[in-house]
Steps between C-alpha positions, in 0.01 A plus 500: 500500500348336806352745753435241771715531810719198577388327815823473691335512843382135498845386387674690778245379756572139400875565511511642854183349646360842587161659440562729204222637281453750220434761771865488612798693374749218439871473438728208421879478535753231416838556667843396378475172697174397333295583812158652436321779685135601469350830621127577533331818627124507532318834487405620848743277692767670711768249402593292201586132492840362401594138431855369438571153363816471712284551812270211403242748368423630849299822477650821642304822557686801359437873497668828419752472785559124506840489328777525759877509466694350789190391691618141551871520421708803415457579131236234438174609338186357657127528457281370783791280617571355152855565373496627141773619266540846349333411167199352682479809724509728194221302331292492820546873549374557144195279561420688820536837325286393202220372725512775764180661370308181586580516873267701729606856568731512197474720196 
């Protein structure tokens, strides 16, 4: 058995073009259309970073209250102005919950 941790951070950093290190909580998602999403939360930062391949890997800052329903169009789910689908919102919500302890003022 190999006890070394796989180094996924450099792979995800290359994929999205973001600064991701072993100090980040990271998540990866592939949606039903083949679009990729990358999530990274660094300890001590108030917000996490989100990249979406369908948005040309632009970085979005996300936090505990970033996911909105109906913010742009009635029934549409958005995060920082980016329209996402229900599966992406569910995944993002899980990433935010799993990394909440890394944000300041969170337990």
